[in-house]
N, C-alpha and C positions, 0 to 999 in steps of 0.2 A: 542256909535253912530255907529261904524263900524258893530257891531253885528246886529243892527236894519236895516242897509242898506243891509247887506247880507240876512237877513230874507225876506225883500221886494224883493230883486233880485230873490230869490228862488221861489217866488210866481208868477213871470212873465211867460208868455207863451214863447215858443221857438222863435216866431217871435219878441216879445218884447225884449227878451234877445239879439237877433242878432242886432236889431236896437240900443239898448243901447251900445253894444260893438262897433258898428260903430261910434257912437257919441264920445265915449272915444278915439277911434283911431284918429278921426279927431281933437279932442281937443289937444291930445298929439302931433300930427303931426304939427298942426298949431303953437303950442308953440315952436317947434323945427325949425320953419322957412320954412316948406314945404307947398306948395300950394296943398290943398286937396279938392276934391269935391265928393259929393255923388249924384248919379243919382238914383231916386226911380221910379220903374215901377210896376203897378198893372195889373195883368192879370186875367180876369174873364172868367170862363168856366161854362157851364151847364153840370152837371154830375148827371145822374138819376133824372132829374127834379129839382135839387138843384143848386143854383149858388155857385160856389167855387171861392175863391180868392187866388191868388198866388202873393207874394210880392218878387220882385227882386231888390236887391240893388247892384249897381256897384260903387266901390271906385276908383277914379282916383287920382294918386299922381304925382305931378310935382317934379321930382328928382333934378332939377337944383337949384343951390343956389340962394336965393332971395337977 
């Protein structure tokens, strides 16, 4: 099962890998009693007549004990 998951992970694009890693970070942090939020922002630009997308993820961690 782990090998299958690793194979699927390797097939992800870099943006998908980043998002997956952020989700893992949030899951682990929430299990440890931390308040965590992800702010997602999409920036669109026209480059040489093509629309390009840039995805920005900001992770906010509340370090105070809950």
